[in-house]
ZADO-1210 file (C-alpha; in nm, 4 decimals, padded with zeros to 6 digits):
<atoms>
<atom x="06.0089" y="07.7254" z="14.3890" code="UNK" pos="1"/>
<atom x="06.1199" y="07.3999" z="14.2281" code="UNK" pos="2"/>
<atom x="05.9645" y="07.5353" z="13.9198" code="UNK" pos="3"/>
<atom x="06.1630" y="07.8461" z="13.9156" code="UNK" pos="4"/>
<atom x="06.5003" y="07.6465" z="13.9527" code="UNK" pos="5"/>
<atom x="06.4117" y="07.4261" z="13.6847" code="UNK" pos="6"/>
<atom x="06.3358" y="07.7130" z="13.4610" code="UNK" pos="7"/>
<atom x="06.6672" y="07.8847" z="13.5670" code="UNK" pos="8"/>
<atom x="06.8684" y="07.5686" z="13.4686" code="UNK" pos="9"/>
<atom x="06.7022" y="07.5403" z="13.1273" code="UNK" pos="10"/>
<atom x="06.7413" y="07.9070" z="13.0712" code="UNK" pos="11"/>
<atom x="07.1084" y="07.8556" z="13.1637" code="UNK" pos="12"/>
<atom x="07.1658" y="07.5587" z="12.9463" code="UNK" pos="13"/>
<atom x="06.9836" y="07.7224" z="12.6467" code="UNK" pos="14"/>
<atom x="07.2171" y="08.0293" z="12.6853" code="UNK" pos="15"/>
<atom x="07.5258" y="07.8090" z="12.6977" code="UNK" pos="16"/>
<atom x="07.4116" y="07.6064" z="12.3900" code="UNK" pos="17"/>
<atom x="07.3361" y="07.9065" z="12.1898" code="UNK" pos="18"/>
<atom x="07.6874" y="08.0795" z="12.2855" code="UNK" pos="19"/>
<atom x="07.8651" y="07.7552" z="12.1929" code="UNK" pos="20"/>
<atom x="07.6982" y="07.7357" z="11.8498" code="UNK" pos="21"/>
<atom x="07.7349" y="08.1096" z="11.7664" code="UNK" pos="22"/>
<atom x="08.1073" y="08.0757" z="11.8398" code="UNK" pos="23"/>
<atom x="08.1423" y="07.7625" z="11.6322" code="UNK" pos="24"/>
<atom x="07.9606" y="07.9495" z="11.3578" code="UNK" pos="25"/>
<atom x="08.1857" y="08.2642" z="11.3862" code="UNK" pos="26"/>
<atom x="08.5076" y="08.0603" z="11.4004" code="UNK" pos="27"/>
<atom x="08.3780" y="07.9062" z="11.0550" code="UNK" pos="28"/>
<atom x="08.3298" y="08.2390" z="10.9271" code="UNK" pos="29"/>
<atom x="08.6537" y="08.3708" z="11.0450" code="UNK" pos="30"/>
<atom x="08.8454" y="08.0693" z="10.9055" code="UNK" pos="31"/>
<atom x="08.6630" y="08.1224" z="10.5625" code="UNK" pos="32"/>
<atom x="08.7460" y="08.4956" z="10.5390" code="UNK" pos="33"/>
<atom x="09.1414" y="08.4321" z="10.6361" code="UNK" pos="34"/>
<atom x="09.1356" y="08.1688" z="10.3599" code="UNK" pos="35"/>
<atom x="08.9796" y="08.4076" z="10.1150" code="UNK" pos="36"/>
<atom x="09.2041" y="08.6894" z="10.1885" code="UNK" pos="37"/>
<atom x="09.5206" y="08.4747" z="10.1393" code="UNK" pos="38"/>
<atom x="09.3863" y="08.3661" z="09.8134" code="UNK" pos="39"/>
<atom x="09.3006" y="08.6989" z="09.6975" code="UNK" pos="40"/>
<atom x="09.6318" y="08.8374" z="09.8114" code="UNK" pos="41"/>
<atom x="09.8120" y="08.5783" z="09.5763" code="UNK" pos="42"/>
<atom x="09.5786" y="08.6125" z="09.2908" code="UNK" pos="43"/>
<atom x="09.6585" y="08.9865" z="09.2824" code="UNK" pos="44"/>
<atom x="10.0197" y="08.9684" z="09.3848" code="UNK" pos="45"/>
<atom x="10.0950" y="08.9963" z="08.9850" code="UNK" pos="46"/>
<atom x="10.2853" y="08.7959" z="08.7372" code="UNK" pos="47"/>
<atom x="10.6742" y="08.7502" z="08.7811" code="UNK" pos="48"/>
<atom x="10.8850" y="08.9252" z="08.5303" code="UNK" pos="49"/>
<atom x="11.1879" y="08.7795" z="08.3864" code="UNK" pos="50"/>
<atom x="11.4824" y="08.9096" z="08.1855" code="UNK" pos="51"/>
<atom x="11.6090" y="08.6659" z="07.9267" code="UNK" pos="52"/>
<atom x="11.9043" y="08.7784" z="07.6889" code="UNK" pos="53"/>
<atom x="11.9968" y="08.5093" z="07.4336" code="UNK" pos="54"/>
<atom x="11.9951" y="08.3678" z="07.0836" code="UNK" pos="55"/>
<atom x="11.6640" y="08.3015" z="06.9331" code="UNK" pos="56"/>
<atom x="11.6250" y="07.9048" z="06.8503" code="UNK" pos="57"/>
<atom x="11.2734" y="07.9161" z="06.6951" code="UNK" pos="58"/>
<atom x="10.9944" y="08.1348" z="06.6136" code="UNK" pos="59"/>
<atom x="10.6381" y="08.0513" z="06.5447" code="UNK" pos="60"/>
<atom x="10.3189" y="08.2585" z="06.5311" code="UNK" pos="61"/>
<atom x="10.3202" y="08.3375" z="06.9136" code="UNK" pos="62"/>
<atom x="10.5927" y="08.2077" z="07.0806" code="UNK" pos="63"/>
<atom x="10.9765" y="08.2613" z="07.0718" code="UNK" pos="64"/>
<atom x="11.2231" y="08.0382" z="07.2009" code="UNK" pos="65"/>
<atom x="11.5389" y="08.1838" z="07.3371" code="UNK" pos="66"/>
<atom x="11.8336" y="08.0267" z="07.4743" code="UNK" pos="67"/>
<atom x="11.9693" y="08.1450" z="07.8290" code="UNK" pos="68"/>
<atom x="12.2827" y="07.9780" z="07.9373" code="UNK" pos="69"/>
<atom x="12.1868" y="07.6087" z="07.9403" code="UNK" pos="70"/>
<atom x="11.7834" y="07.6816" z="07.9773" code="UNK" pos="71"/>
<atom x="11.5502" y="07.7006" z="07.6737" code="UNK" pos="72"/>
<atom x="11.2748" y="07.9601" z="07.7456" code="UNK" pos="73"/>
<atom x="10.9577" y="07.9607" z="07.5501" code="UNK" pos="74"/>
<atom x="10.8020" y="08.3181" z="07.5687" code="UNK" pos="75"/>
<atom x="10.4642" y="08.4263" z="07.4356" code="UNK" pos="76"/>
<atom x="10.4663" y="08.7377" z="07.2141" code="UNK" pos="77"/>
<atom x="10.2422" y="08.9690" z="07.0019" code="UNK" pos="78"/>
<atom x="10.3914" y="09.0133" z="06.6701" code="UNK" pos="79"/>
<atom x="10.2231" y="09.3482" z="06.6276" code="UNK" pos="80"/>
<atom x="10.3945" y="09.4899" z="06.9391" code="UNK" pos="81"/>
<atom x="10.7324" y="09.3301" z="06.8673" code="UNK" pos="82"/>
<atom x="10.9806" y="09.3836" z="06.5710" code="UNK" pos="83"/>
<atom x="11.0534" y="09.0930" z="06.3239" code="UNK" pos="84"/>
<atom x="11.2565" y="08.8556" z="06.4886" code="UNK" pos="85"/>
<atom x="11.4761" y="08.5732" z="06.2962" code="UNK" pos="86"/>
<atom x="11.6282" y="08.2649" z="06.4174" code="UNK" pos="87"/>
<atom x="11.9820" y="08.3397" z="06.5283" code="UNK" pos="88"/>
<atom x="11.9263" y="08.7050" z="06.6418" code="UNK" pos="89"/>
<atom x="12.0315" y="08.7944" z="07.0031" code="UNK" pos="90"/>
<atom x="11.7569" y="08.9354" z="07.1656" code="UNK" pos="91"/>
<atom x="11.6736" y="09.0700" z="07.5328" code="UNK" pos="92"/>
<atom x="11.3157" y="09.0131" z="07.6456" code="UNK" pos="93"/>
<atom x="11.1705" y="09.1654" z="07.9666" code="UNK" pos="94"/>
</atoms>
């Protein structure tokens, strides 16, 4: 009789320990998945688009510098897709 009680106590303790560690592992997995979803959502949110209108300050091989109000914007561009731009031209870039 005493042996059966001892075995029941050990079994209950073993069940409790397994349940506790399973929950801890599951909690860690859920936190990891939540962080992964948050980073994925921000990664695929897309780039911001801006509209800049103003005079061209400088043109180099892949960058146009445009002044919008008191700010100077540097915008990457591809010469094959955008027509010839000269310093002093007023442009609108989206």
